[in-house]
C-alpha positions in Angstrom: -14.8 -11.2 12.4 -15.5 -7.8 11.2 -13.3 -6.8 7.4 -10.5 -3.8 8.4 -11.8 -2.3 5.1 -15.1 -2.8 4.1 -16.4 -3.5 7.9 -18.6 -6.4 6.5 -19.2 -8.6 9.7 -20.0 -12.1 8.1 -16.0 -12.9 7.5 -15.3 -16.3 7.0 -12.1 -18.3 8.7 -10.2 -19.0 5.6 -6.5 -20.0 6.5 -4.1 -21.2 9.1 -0.5 -21.8 9.2 1.6 -22.9 12.0 1.4 -19.2 13.3 -1.5 -17.2 12.0 -5.3 -17.3 11.2 -6.4 -15.7 7.8 -9.9 -14.1 7.6 -11.4 -13.6 4.0 -14.0 -10.4 3.2 -16.6 -11.7 1.0 -17.5 -8.1 0.0 -14.3 -6.7 -0.7 -12.5 -9.9 -1.2 -10.1 -8.6 1.3 -7.7 -11.1 3.7 -6.7 -10.5 6.5 -5.2 -11.3 9.9 -7.0 -10.8 13.4 -5.5 -7.8 15.3 -4.6 -10.0 18.3 -1.8 -11.7 15.9 -0.2 -8.3 15.1 3.3 -7.6 15.9 4.1 -5.4 19.0 4.8 -2.0 17.7 8.6 -2.8 18.9 8.8 -6.3 16.9 7.7 -4.7 13.6 10.3 -2.3 13.5 12.9 -5.1 14.6 11.6 -6.5 11.3 11.7 -3.7 9.3 15.4 -3.0 10.1 16.5 -5.7 8.4 15.3 -4.2 4.9 18.3 -2.7 3.5 16.6 -0.4 0.8 18.7 3.1 -0.7 18.3 5.1 -3.4 22.1 4.1 -4.2 21.0 0.6 -4.8 20.6 0.5 -8.7 18.5 -3.0 -8.3 16.1 -1.1 -5.4 15.6 1.7 -7.9 14.8 -0.8 -10.9 12.6 -2.4 -8.7 10.5 0.8 -7.8 10.4 1.4 -11.5 7.8 -0.7 -11.6 5.7 2.2 -10.4 7.7 5.0 -10.9 7.5 4.7 -14.7 4.0 4.5 -15.7 3.2 6.9 -13.0 5.7 9.3 -14.1 3.9 8.9 -17.4 0.9 10.2 -16.1 2.1 13.1 -14.3 2.2 17.1 -15.4 5.5 18.7 -15.0 6.6 20.1 -11.5 3.9 18.1 -9.8 3.6 17.6 -6.5 3.7 14.4 -4.3 3.6 11.9 -1.3 5.6 9.0 -0.3 3.3 7.0 2.1 5.3 5.1 4.0 9.2 5.9 2.5 10.9 3.4 5.2 14.1 3.7 6.8 16.0 4.6 3.1 13.6 6.7 1.5 14.1 5.9 -2.5 10.8 6.7 -5.1 10.9 10.1 -3.5 14.4 10.9 -4.3 13.8 9.5 -8.0 10.6 11.6 -8.5 12.5 14.8 -7.0 15.4 14.0 -10.1 12.3 14.0 -12.5 11.3 17.4 -11.1 8.8 16.8 -8.8 8.3 18.0 -5.4 8.4 15.1 -2.7 7.3 15.6 1.0 7.6 11.5 2.8 5.8 9.9 5.5 6.3 6.9 7.7 5.2 5.8 11.3 8.0 4.7 12.1 10.9 6.9 10.3 9.3 10.1 8.9 6.6 10.6 11.2 5.1 14.2 10.6 1.4 13.7 10.4 1.5 17.7 9.1 1.8 15.8 5.4 -2.1 15.1 5.4 -3.0 18.6 6.0 -2.0 19.4 2.2 -3.0 18.5 -1.0 -1.2 16.5 -3.6 -1.0 15.5 -7.3 0.1 11.9 -6.2 0.7 9.7 -3.4 2.9 6.6 -3.8 2.5 3.2 -1.5 5.3 0.8 -2.6 5.0 -2.5 -0.4 3.0 -0.4 2.2 -0.5 -1.6 2.0 -0.2 -5.0 3.5 1.3 -3.8 6.6 -1.9 -1.3 7.7 -3.4 -2.6 10.9 -6.1 0.0 10.0 -6.9 -0.2 6.0 -9.8 1.6 5.6 -9.4 4.5 8.1 -5.5 5.3 6.1 -6.6 4.5 2.4 -9.4 7.0 2.5 -6.6 9.3 4.4 -4.3 9.2 1.6 -7.7 9.5 -0.4 -8.5 12.6 0.8 -5.3 14.5 0.5 -5.5 14.2 -3.4 -6.4 16.7 -5.7 -9.6 16.1 -8.5 -7.2 14.4 -11.1 -4.5 13.2 -9.0 -3.2 10.0 -8.7 -2.9 6.8 -5.7 -0.1 4.3 -6.8 0.1 1.1 -4.6 2.8 -1.6 -4.8 1.8 -4.5 -3.6 1.4 -8.6 -4.5 -1.9 -9.3 -5.5 -3.4 -12.4 -3.2 -3.8 -15.7 -5.2 -6.8 -17.4 -5.4 -7.8 -20.5 -3.0 -5.3 -23.3 -2.5 -2.5 -20.9 -4.1 -2.7 -18.7 -1.1 -1.5 -21.8 1.5 2.1 -21.7 0.1 2.4 -18.3 -0.6 5.9 -16.7 0.3 4.2 -13.3 1.1 2.6 -14.5 4.2 5.9 -15.1 5.5 7.0 -11.5 6.5 4.5 -11.5 9.8 4.3 -7.7 9.6 2.3 -8.7 6.7 -1.1 -8.4 8.0 -3.4 -7.2 4.8 -3.4 -9.1 1.6 -5.1 -7.3 -1.1 -6.9 -8.8 -4.7 -7.9 -7.6 -7.8 -11.4 -7.6 -6.9 -10.4 -5.5 -3.2 -9.1 -2.8 -5.1 -11.7 -2.9 -7.8 -14.4 -2.9 -4.8 -12.2 0.3 -3.8 -12.0 1.9 -6.8 -16.3 1.9 -6.7 -16.2 3.0 -3.2 -14.2 6.1 -4.1 -15.8 6.6 -7.8 -12.2 6.4 -8.8 -10.8 4.9 -12.3 -8.4 1.9 -11.3 -5.7 0.4 -13.8 -3.7 -2.5 -13.1 -0.6 -2.4 -14.3 1.3 -4.8 -13.5 0.9 -8.2 -11.2 1.9 -5.8 -8.2 1.0 -2.4 -9.5 -2.7 -0.5 -9.0 -3.4 3.1 -10.2 -5.9 4.9 -9.0 -7.3 8.3 -10.3 -9.4 10.7 -8.8 -12.1 11.5 -10.8 -14.0 14.0 -9.0 
């Protein structure tokens, strides 16, 4: 099974639950579900329809604040940003607009506008998104290419636990979650990009594009 992030071929069968298999890459440490076990596009969208995210929800704003606040502190005034995977109720983009920044949004189901990838941004956010990616190398490299020098990529996703802890991890219960990133995975990715990486919280990681 080829790793969908680093393309390593000698990945290992890591775990199996009642519904899916999980493979682990010895190179980048990504844990992933094989493509033949992905949800259909229709089933995946149906799962997202159960998400009730809205900029009018103060609890959701507080949740996004875990990424929003540390990233906001690092931005210059009136920066330009892209929210990748904005969902049916774009919220972090609204928060950055309220803070004086300009925002574009993209979502493969709710805001499918490929023209956003033809521009360069001062920052890009991906909140609770990367665990859904079927082609993480393609998508993350594309986002990185859309950043200006000195720009920031902010990712919110829960980091995969080690060993037996993974077997009972709630994050695998959502069947649209197919990629599980460890701290070592993001360190590997930072090395590939020659990026600075900062682990802000258990589920918040910031990358800075140095050149």
